[in-house]
PANURO-51869 format. One record per residue: residue number from 0; residue in three letters; x, y, z of N, C-alpha, C in turn. Coordinates in nm, 4 decimals. Each point is the difference from the previous one (the first is absolute). Example, Ala and Ser with C-alpha at 12.3 -4.5 7.8 and 13.67 -1.06 7.14 Angstrom:
<rs>
0,ALA,1.3190,-0.5690,0.7800,-0.0890,0.1190,0.0000,0.0900,0.1200,0.0000
1,SER,-0.0350,0.1050,-0.0720,0.0820,0.1190,0.0060,-0.0770,0.1090,0.0730
</rs>
This chain:
<rs>
0,UNK,-0.4944,1.7364,-0.7726,-0.1097,-0.0950,0.0037,-0.0510,-0.0212,-0.1425
1,UNK,-0.0213,-0.1241,-0.0346,-0.0514,-0.0341,-0.1314,-0.1498,0.0271,-0.0071
2,UNK,-0.0473,0.0412,-0.1157,-0.1429,0.0189,-0.0198,-0.0694,-0.1350,0.0105
3,UNK,-0.1273,0.0014,0.0401,-0.0732,-0.1247,0.0238,-0.0031,-0.0899,-0.1237
4,UNK,-0.0165,0.0571,-0.1185,-0.0028,-0.0820,-0.1209,0.1330,-0.0724,-0.0196
5,UNK,0.1087,0.0683,0.0305,0.1335,-0.0604,-0.0098,0.0137,-0.1122,0.1037
6,UNK,-0.0516,0.0223,0.1196,0.0021,-0.1034,0.1025,-0.0756,-0.1252,-0.0464
7,UNK,-0.1158,0.0203,-0.0623,-0.0794,-0.1143,-0.0481,0.0765,-0.0795,-0.1055
8,UNK,0.0750,0.0693,-0.0865,0.0807,-0.0700,-0.1000,0.1044,-0.0885,0.0686
9,UNK,0.0590,0.0517,0.1060,0.0995,-0.0785,0.0741,-0.0668,-0.1162,0.0727
10,UNK,-0.1169,0.0231,0.0572,-0.0740,-0.1075,0.0655,-0.0282,-0.1132,-0.0994
11,UNK,-0.0419,0.0362,-0.1202,-0.0273,-0.1022,-0.1016,0.1278,-0.0733,-0.0395
12,UNK,0.1128,0.0704,-0.0016,0.1287,-0.0658,-0.0299,0.0351,-0.1005,0.1095
13,UNK,-0.0240,0.0366,0.1253,0.0245,-0.0926,0.1115,-0.0872,-0.1246,-0.0164
14,UNK,-0.1284,0.0207,-0.0285,-0.0916,-0.1130,-0.0152,0.0421,-0.0866,-0.1188
15,UNK,0.0448,0.0630,-0.1073,0.0497,-0.0756,-0.1160,0.1154,-0.0907,0.0417
16,UNK,0.0921,0.0528,0.0792,0.1126,-0.0801,0.0464,-0.0491,-0.1142,0.0897
17,UNK,-0.0928,0.0300,0.0913,-0.0525,-0.1035,0.0881,-0.0683,-0.1109,-0.0797
18,UNK,-0.0760,0.0390,-0.1017,-0.0698,-0.0984,-0.0831,0.0981,-0.0819,-0.0835
19,UNK,0.0891,0.0684,-0.0686,0.0922,-0.0678,-0.0917,0.0902,-0.1008,0.0709
20,UNK,0.0359,0.0291,0.1240,0.0965,-0.0845,0.0703,-0.0595,-0.0718,0.1214
21,UNK,-0.1318,0.0024,0.0123,-0.0692,-0.0674,0.1105,0.0615,0.0383,0.1351
22,UNK,0.0024,0.1310,0.0265,0.0669,0.0507,0.1200,-0.0940,0.0583,0.1053
23,UNK,-0.1302,-0.0134,-0.0159,-0.0941,0.0637,0.0926,-0.0114,-0.0783,0.1305
24,UNK,0.1158,-0.0216,0.0634,0.0066,-0.0717,0.1275,0.0580,0.0966,0.1023
25,UNK,-0.0791,0.0319,0.1012,0.0399,0.1030,0.0959,0.0347,-0.0596,0.1343
26,UNK,0.0983,0.0608,0.0677,0.0776,0.1144,-0.0459,0.0899,-0.0386,-0.1172
27,UNK,0.0124,0.0899,-0.0934,0.0780,-0.0233,-0.1216,0.1451,-0.0322,0.0363
28,UNK,0.0559,-0.0966,-0.0688,0.1423,-0.0289,0.0116,0.0724,0.0780,-0.1089
29,UNK,0.0815,0.0949,0.0397,0.0762,0.0789,-0.0963,0.0946,-0.0917,-0.0774
30,UNK,0.0553,-0.0987,0.0672,0.0887,-0.0956,-0.0663,-0.0722,-0.0805,-0.1071
31,UNK,-0.1225,-0.0453,0.0290,-0.0772,-0.0756,-0.0993,-0.0344,0.0880,-0.1194
32,UNK,-0.0325,0.1259,0.0256,-0.0306,0.0932,-0.1094,0.1243,0.0211,-0.0864
33,UNK,0.1147,0.0182,0.0642,0.1244,0.0191,-0.0748,0.0301,-0.1239,-0.0843
34,UNK,-0.0111,-0.1156,0.0601,0.0259,-0.1251,-0.0710,-0.0922,-0.0142,-0.1209
35,UNK,-0.1277,0.0328,0.0185,-0.0965,-0.0091,-0.1099,0.0389,0.0921,-0.1157
36,UNK,0.0579,0.1146,0.0319,0.0421,0.0956,-0.1025,0.1378,-0.0327,-0.0577
37,UNK,0.0626,-0.1068,0.0505,0.1321,-0.0377,-0.0489,0.1111,0.0855,0.0575
38,UNK,-0.0258,0.0598,0.1147,0.0986,0.0857,0.0658,0.0726,-0.0817,0.1066
39,UNK,0.1309,-0.0006,-0.0067,0.0802,-0.0707,0.1008,-0.0036,0.0798,0.1295
40,UNK,-0.0197,-0.0685,0.1110,-0.0023,0.0646,0.1320,0.1268,-0.0393,0.0751
41,UNK,0.0691,0.1011,0.0512,0.1216,-0.0223,0.0774,-0.0212,0.0598,0.1396
42,UNK,-0.0137,-0.0840,0.1011,-0.0127,0.0507,0.1362,0.1342,0.0554,0.0483
43,UNK,-0.0035,0.1106,0.0726,0.1231,0.0567,0.0543,0.0755,-0.1033,0.0828
44,UNK,-0.0730,-0.0873,0.0710,0.0649,-0.0978,0.0871,0.0873,-0.0982,-0.0780
45,UNK,-0.0248,-0.0147,-0.1305,0.0790,-0.0937,-0.0808,0.1309,0.0615,-0.0499
46,UNK,0.0188,0.1283,0.0218,0.1191,0.0696,-0.0493,0.1146,-0.0107,0.0993
47,UNK,0.1227,-0.0028,-0.0520,0.1137,0.0028,0.0918,0.0022,0.1378,0.0678
48,UNK,0.0681,0.0141,0.1128,-0.0052,0.1248,0.0767,0.0336,0.1253,-0.0810
49,UNK,0.0984,-0.0087,-0.0880,0.0364,0.1158,-0.0817,-0.1149,0.0401,-0.0935
50,UNK,-0.0598,-0.0981,-0.0689,-0.1110,0.0266,-0.0916,-0.1242,0.0455,0.0771
51,UNK,-0.0216,-0.0559,0.1193,-0.1142,0.0408,0.0810,0.0143,0.1470,0.0400
52,UNK,0.1199,0.0415,0.0381,0.0229,0.1415,0.0323,-0.0259,0.0884,-0.1214
53,UNK,0.0416,-0.0478,-0.1172,-0.0251,0.0761,-0.1229,-0.1499,0.0094,-0.0275
54,UNK,-0.0731,-0.1094,0.0235,-0.1453,0.0019,-0.0206,-0.0658,0.1001,0.0943
55,UNK,0.0418,-0.0004,0.1271,-0.0557,0.0967,0.0960,0.0326,0.1434,-0.0395
56,UNK,0.1147,0.0206,-0.0649,0.0361,0.1348,-0.0459,-0.0947,0.0469,-0.1106
57,UNK,-0.0509,-0.0953,-0.0793,-0.0950,0.0348,-0.1069,-0.1383,0.0237,0.0591
58,UNK,-0.0462,-0.0910,0.0848,-0.1333,0.0118,0.0608,-0.0062,-0.0858,0.1258
59,UNK,-0.0649,0.0512,0.1005,-0.0180,-0.0801,0.1215,-0.1174,-0.0966,-0.0143
60,UNK,-0.0746,0.0077,-0.1113,-0.1187,-0.0840,-0.0183,0.0061,-0.0925,-0.1209
61,UNK,0.0122,0.0565,-0.1200,-0.0004,-0.0799,-0.1229,0.0430,0.0881,-0.1169
62,UNK,0.0521,-0.0646,-0.1035,0.0316,0.0710,-0.1238,0.0035,-0.0996,-0.1142
63,UNK,-0.0046,0.0535,-0.1218,0.0009,-0.0831,-0.1196,0.1233,0.0308,-0.0829
64,UNK,0.0577,-0.1041,-0.0551,0.1067,0.0129,-0.0989,-0.0603,-0.0544,-0.1294
65,UNK,-0.0081,0.0858,-0.1024,-0.0637,-0.0425,-0.1248,0.0557,0.0771,-0.1180
66,UNK,-0.0205,-0.0574,-0.1192,0.0339,0.0762,-0.1198,-0.1136,0.1003,-0.0255
67,UNK,0.0180,0.0885,-0.0945,-0.0948,0.1091,-0.0236,-0.1409,-0.0475,-0.0334
68,UNK,-0.0126,-0.1146,-0.0646,-0.1323,-0.0510,-0.0385,-0.0531,-0.1049,0.0983
69,UNK,0.0704,-0.0236,0.1090,-0.0385,-0.0999,0.1003,-0.0069,-0.1402,-0.0603
70,UNK,0.0807,-0.0275,-0.1033,0.0051,-0.1350,-0.0566,0.0638,-0.0969,0.0975
71,UNK,0.0895,0.0519,0.0811,0.0670,-0.0792,0.1012,0.0022,0.0835,0.1272
72,UNK,-0.0525,-0.0552,0.1077,-0.0060,0.0778,0.1235,0.0268,-0.0882,0.1207
73,UNK,0.0634,0.0608,0.0991,0.0242,-0.0645,0.1280,-0.0516,0.0927,0.1082
74,UNK,-0.0743,-0.0559,0.0925,-0.0541,0.0752,0.1122,0.0775,-0.0395,0.1249
75,UNK,0.0681,0.0951,0.0595,0.0714,-0.0242,0.1265,-0.0881,0.0512,0.1122
76,UNK,-0.0259,-0.0845,0.0997,-0.0899,0.0377,0.1096,0.0657,-0.0251,0.1350
77,UNK,-0.0254,0.0902,0.0910,0.0542,-0.0098,0.1348,-0.0853,-0.0958,0.0820
78,UNK,0.0523,-0.1153,0.0260,-0.0657,-0.0984,0.0859,0.0802,-0.0230,0.1282
79,UNK,0.0963,0.0880,0.0247,0.0897,-0.0159,0.1136,-0.0766,0.0225,0.1292
80,UNK,0.0243,-0.0853,0.0966,-0.0651,0.0085,0.1297,0.0132,0.1400,0.0584
81,UNK,-0.1091,0.0500,0.0543,0.0006,0.1326,0.0609,-0.0388,0.1105,-0.0971
82,UNK,-0.0153,-0.0345,-0.1272,-0.0405,0.1019,-0.0974,-0.1504,0.0217,0.0099
83,UNK,-0.0477,0.1048,-0.0625,-0.1429,0.0259,-0.0031,-0.0603,-0.0858,-0.1108
84,UNK,-0.0423,-0.1169,0.0379,-0.0494,-0.1005,-0.0934,-0.1119,0.0537,-0.0886
85,UNK,-0.1008,0.0648,0.0577,-0.1126,0.0486,-0.0783,0.0410,0.1117,-0.0955
86,UNK,0.0938,0.0842,0.0412,0.0487,0.1043,-0.0901,0.0756,-0.0632,-0.1164
87,UNK,0.0760,-0.1035,0.0262,0.0708,-0.0691,-0.1071,-0.0980,-0.0651,-0.0972
88,UNK,-0.1118,-0.0522,0.0516,-0.1039,-0.0558,-0.0882,-0.0532,0.1082,-0.0935
89,UNK,-0.0290,0.1178,0.0550,-0.0503,0.1096,-0.0830,0.1047,0.0411,-0.1034
90,UNK,0.1238,0.0137,0.0438,0.1067,0.0406,-0.0925,0.0192,-0.1033,-0.1107
91,UNK,-0.0083,-0.1288,0.0356,0.0101,-0.1037,-0.1024,-0.1150,0.0084,-0.0994
92,UNK,-0.1215,0.0230,0.0494,-0.1161,0.0141,-0.0889,0.0131,0.1257,-0.0858
93,UNK,0.0562,0.1047,0.0556,0.0243,0.1249,-0.0741,0.0955,-0.0278,-0.1159
94,UNK,0.1055,-0.0732,0.0266,0.0965,-0.0330,-0.1060,-0.0633,-0.0893,-0.1063
95,UNK,-0.0838,-0.0946,0.0408,-0.0706,-0.0842,-0.0974,-0.0924,0.0840,-0.0874
96,UNK,-0.0578,0.1048,0.0577,-0.0873,0.0885,-0.0774,0.0769,0.0641,-0.1146
97,UNK,0.1209,0.0471,0.0274,0.0810,0.0591,-0.1066,0.0191,-0.1007,-0.1141
98,UNK,0.0247,-0.1248,0.0366,0.0229,-0.1040,-0.1004,-0.1287,-0.0300,-0.0763
99,UNK,-0.1084,-0.0264,0.0735,-0.1261,-0.0383,-0.0643,-0.0543,0.1123,-0.0882
100,UNK,0.0131,0.1234,0.0473,-0.0513,0.1143,-0.0769,0.0979,0.0459,-0.1075
101,UNK,0.1207,-0.0563,-0.0019,0.0992,0.0344,-0.1019,0.0415,0.1452,0.0048
102,UNK,0.0209,0.0512,0.1190,0.0324,0.1412,0.0159,0.1300,0.0394,-0.0691
103,UNK,-0.0015,0.1170,-0.0560,0.1206,0.0582,-0.0583,0.0400,0.1207,0.0833
104,UNK,0.1219,0.0432,-0.0167,0.0497,0.1167,0.0737,-0.0795,0.1258,-0.0342
105,UNK,-0.0598,0.0045,-0.1186,-0.0719,0.1184,-0.0446,-0.1379,0.0151,0.0642
106,UNK,-0.0502,-0.1034,0.0633,-0.1344,0.0045,0.0579,0.0020,0.0825,0.1292
107,UNK,-0.0620,0.1186,-0.0008,0.0037,0.0843,0.1196,-0.0844,-0.0534,0.1160
108,UNK,-0.0881,-0.0947,-0.0277,-0.0892,-0.0543,0.1030,0.0447,-0.1366,0.0507
109,UNK,0.1175,-0.0465,-0.0435,0.0384,-0.1386,0.0277,0.0047,-0.0329,0.1491
110,UNK,0.0483,0.0894,0.0840,0.0079,-0.0309,0.1435,-0.1392,-0.0036,0.0629
111,UNK,-0.0862,0.0950,-0.0356,-0.1370,0.0007,0.0516,-0.0761,-0.1222,-0.0501
112,UNK,0.0209,-0.0371,-0.1259,-0.0651,-0.1190,-0.0549,0.0479,-0.1264,0.0711
113,UNK,0.1292,-0.0105,0.0232,0.0542,-0.1184,0.0673,-0.0501,-0.0087,0.1438
114,UNK,-0.0079,0.1134,0.0690,-0.0535,-0.0003,0.1365,-0.1465,-0.0444,0.0020
115,UNK,-0.0792,0.0531,-0.0924,-0.1423,-0.0356,-0.0032,-0.0167,-0.1485,-0.0346
116,UNK,0.0754,-0.0469,-0.0983,-0.0031,-0.1405,-0.0392,0.0340,-0.0885,0.1200
117,UNK,0.1086,0.0322,0.0689,0.0438,-0.0807,0.1143,-0.1056,-0.0032,0.1093
118,UNK,-0.0557,0.1163,0.0311,-0.1033,0.0057,0.1033,-0.1229,-0.0800,-0.0375
119,UNK,-0.0418,0.0111,-0.1258,-0.1197,-0.0715,-0.0444,0.0264,-0.1498,-0.0114
120,UNK,0.1201,-0.0377,-0.0370,0.0357,-0.1413,-0.0055,-0.0029,-0.0621,0.1392
121,UNK,0.0605,0.0675,0.0961,0.0132,-0.0555,0.1350,-0.1278,0.0103,0.0820
122,UNK,-0.0724,0.1114,-0.0117,-0.1205,0.0229,0.0818,-0.1063,0.0687,-0.0853
123,UNK,-0.0639,-0.0755,-0.0895,-0.0974,0.0606,-0.0913,-0.1271,0.0472,0.0705
124,UNK,-0.0487,0.1135,-0.0450,-0.1175,0.0627,0.0619,-0.1211,-0.0931,0.0082
125,UNK,-0.0339,-0.0732,-0.1061,-0.1183,-0.0868,0.0103,0.0111,-0.1024,0.1127
126,UNK,0.1198,-0.0536,0.0214,0.0145,-0.0991,0.1080,-0.0044,0.0668,0.1360
127,UNK,0.0542,0.1198,0.0102,-0.0085,0.0740,0.1266,-0.1459,0.0270,0.0344
128,UNK,-0.0795,0.0369,-0.1015,-0.1407,0.0312,0.0233,-0.0826,-0.1226,0.0372
129,UNK,0.0509,-0.1195,-0.0258,-0.0739,-0.1220,0.0356,0.0432,-0.0580,0.1342
130,UNK,0.1022,0.0581,0.0618,0.0477,-0.0502,0.1291,-0.0974,0.0357,0.1125
131,UNK,-0.0011,-0.0802,0.1053,-0.0765,0.0395,0.1196,0.0558,0.1313,0.0552
132,UNK,-0.0836,0.0784,0.0617,0.0399,0.1324,0.0499,0.1195,-0.0043,0.0943
133,UNK,0.0135,-0.1066,0.0777,0.1084,-0.0065,0.0984,0.1277,-0.0654,-0.0542
134,UNK,0.0030,-0.0316,-0.1285,0.1180,-0.0658,-0.0583,0.1166,0.0972,-0.0080
135,UNK,0.1177,-0.0475,0.0333,0.1219,0.0813,-0.0075,0.0589,-0.0132,-0.1404
136,UNK,-0.0058,0.1075,-0.0774,0.0493,-0.0020,-0.1372,0.1496,-0.0311,-0.0033
137,UNK,0.0746,0.0540,0.0953,0.1450,-0.0248,0.0024,0.0286,-0.1496,0.0095
138,UNK,-0.0689,-0.0682,0.0893,0.0231,-0.1426,0.0198,-0.0590,-0.0833,-0.1124
139,UNK,-0.1184,0.0349,-0.0434,-0.0701,-0.0791,-0.1019,0.0739,0.0001,-0.1334
140,UNK,0.0550,0.1168,-0.0369,0.0646,0.0130,-0.1307,0.1530,0.0031,0.0084
141,UNK,0.0557,0.0055,0.1193,0.1454,0.0040,0.0138,0.0599,0.1287,-0.0518
142,UNK,-0.0609,0.1134,0.0383,0.0485,0.1310,-0.0431,0.0310,0.0859,0.1218
143,UNK,0.0763,0.1048,-0.0224,0.0353,0.0915,0.1087,-0.1224,0.0819,0.0412
144,UNK,0.0090,0.0632,0.1135,-0.1074,0.0875,0.0468,-0.0275,0.1122,-0.0976
145,UNK,0.1055,0.0568,-0.0560,-0.0155,0.1091,-0.0976,-0.0736,-0.0486,-0.1246
146,UNK,0.0391,-0.1151,-0.0506,-0.0662,-0.0566,-0.1181,-0.1457,-0.0342,0.0325
147,UNK,-0.0242,-0.0582,0.1169,-0.1363,-0.0352,0.0400,-0.0876,0.1242,0.0107
148,UNK,0.0513,0.1070,0.0612,-0.0774,0.1241,0.0127,-0.0368,0.0559,-0.1365
149,UNK,0.0972,0.0012,-0.0907,-0.0263,0.0503,-0.1349,-0.1043,-0.0878,-0.0694
150,UNK,0.0162,-0.1325,0.0104,-0.0935,-0.0921,-0.0650,-0.1409,0.0144,0.0568
151,UNK,-0.0121,0.0186,0.1302,-0.1311,0.0183,0.0618,-0.0628,0.1305,-0.0482
152,UNK,0.0797,0.1072,-0.0071,-0.0513,0.1277,-0.0520,-0.0472,-0.0164,-0.1440
153,UNK,0.0802,-0.0683,-0.0822,-0.0375,-0.0230,-0.1393,-0.1273,-0.0847,-0.0079
154,UNK,-0.0117,-0.1000,0.0859,-0.1199,-0.0841,0.0007,-0.1228,0.0825,0.0381
155,UNK,0.0142,0.0863,0.0986,-0.1126,0.0860,0.0394,-0.0369,0.0967,-0.1112
156,UNK,0.1002,0.0521,-0.0706,-0.0290,0.0860,-0.1158,-0.0724,-0.0798,-0.1081
157,UNK,0.0422,-0.1229,-0.0186,-0.0645,-0.0866,-0.0991,-0.1451,-0.0249,0.0376
158,UNK,-0.0255,-0.0202,0.1262,-0.1366,-0.0239,0.0486,-0.0899,0.1193,-0.0336
159,UNK,0.0556,0.1204,0.0068,-0.0770,0.1218,-0.0279,-0.0299,0.0183,-0.1490
160,UNK,0.0813,-0.0621,-0.0871,-0.0184,0.0148,-0.1454,-0.1348,-0.0528,-0.0453
161,UNK,-0.0271,-0.1245,0.0307,-0.1289,-0.0618,-0.0312,-0.0078,-0.1336,0.0723
162,UNK,-0.1176,-0.0574,-0.0012,-0.0191,-0.1235,0.0765,0.0184,-0.1254,-0.0849
163,UNK,0.0274,0.0156,-0.1278,0.0147,-0.1151,-0.0871,0.1469,-0.0319,-0.0229
164,UNK,0.0302,-0.1294,-0.0034,0.1358,-0.0418,-0.0320,0.0234,0.0162,-0.1494
165,UNK,0.1152,0.0516,-0.0360,0.0401,0.0018,-0.1401,0.0450,-0.1414,-0.0349
166,UNK,0.0050,-0.0352,-0.1296,0.0333,-0.1390,-0.0363,0.1305,-0.0512,0.0607
167,UNK,0.1048,0.0818,0.0011,0.1261,-0.0477,0.0562,-0.0114,-0.0211,0.1504
168,UNK,-0.0773,0.0835,0.0668,-0.0202,-0.0158,0.1443,-0.0827,-0.1242,0.0296
169,UNK,-0.1045,-0.0216,-0.0787,-0.0848,-0.1179,0.0193,0.0802,-0.1269,-0.0195
170,UNK,0.0885,-0.0005,-0.1014,0.0836,-0.1179,-0.0217,0.0827,-0.0288,0.1243
171,UNK,0.0606,0.1045,0.0569,0.0854,-0.0185,0.1169,-0.0796,-0.0520,0.1187
172,UNK,-0.1145,0.0608,0.0273,-0.0830,-0.0425,0.1130,-0.0442,-0.1450,-0.0179
173,UNK,-0.0284,-0.0385,-0.1232,-0.0478,-0.1359,-0.0271,0.1114,-0.1047,-0.0026
174,UNK,0.1228,0.0411,-0.0274,0.1068,-0.0972,-0.0237,0.1145,-0.0006,0.1000
175,UNK,0.0102,0.0999,0.0846,0.1103,0.0045,0.0967,-0.0176,-0.1097,0.1049
176,UNK,0.1110,-0.0609,0.0372,0.0001,-0.0994,0.1073,0.1035,0.0421,0.1042
177,UNK,-0.0209,-0.0437,0.1221,0.0911,0.0356,0.1094,0.0883,-0.1181,0.0348
178,UNK,0.1306,0.0174,-0.0252,0.0980,-0.1024,0.0354,0.1383,0.0531,-0.0298
179,UNK,0.1009,-0.0735,0.0371,0.1379,0.0290,-0.0382,0.0428,0.1417,0.0273
180,UNK,0.0668,0.0582,-0.0958,0.0454,0.1362,0.0104,0.1478,0.0085,0.0309
181,UNK,0.0398,0.1129,0.0447,0.1380,0.0207,0.0378,0.0796,0.0749,-0.1045
182,UNK,0.1194,0.0314,0.0362,0.0885,0.0759,-0.0879,0.0605,-0.0924,-0.1039
183,UNK,0.0690,-0.1001,0.0448,0.0614,-0.0952,-0.0935,-0.0257,-0.1412,0.0484
184,UNK,-0.1243,-0.0258,0.0355,-0.0389,-0.1345,0.0375,-0.0361,-0.0150,0.1460
185,UNK,0.0343,0.0970,0.0821,-0.0350,-0.0074,0.1422,-0.1497,0.0186,0.0151
186,UNK,-0.0666,-0.0878,0.0680,-0.1456,0.0089,0.0169,-0.0362,0.1029,0.1044
</rs>
């Protein structure tokens, strides 16, 4: 688990990306985020059967092919019917986190950072805290039950910290809009 200060740095990085690329439209479209970052998205469904089998051998959800500095990157995502769509959304956001944060192999926290980034990108705590009590986080944000449970726990922990929004949180609450979304364009 990342220390809270480290989490806040990642939250600010997410907000920076949302601001820079005008992406604060929920549920977030992982494909739109990738496109904004100049990352090519390749859906598994577009691959010939041999390549699709190879993609599934690498990951059942998503993976990135990139050079060491992420100057050129391709995000392959599982959009095949019957797949766990919400898990693939999280995995795609996780891979985008590696790219946006410029992770290197030497970073011992890279997987935890990418997971936190992906969760905060897809289901940010400030927006969860503004939802009606009966709102289904899984449906509203297009995330898995596991991701929703974690995000709700994080939001409740955030509520206990203090009652004031930090600047990055206030920006999100003031600027997020509800529309679109999807993995690679699916609403």
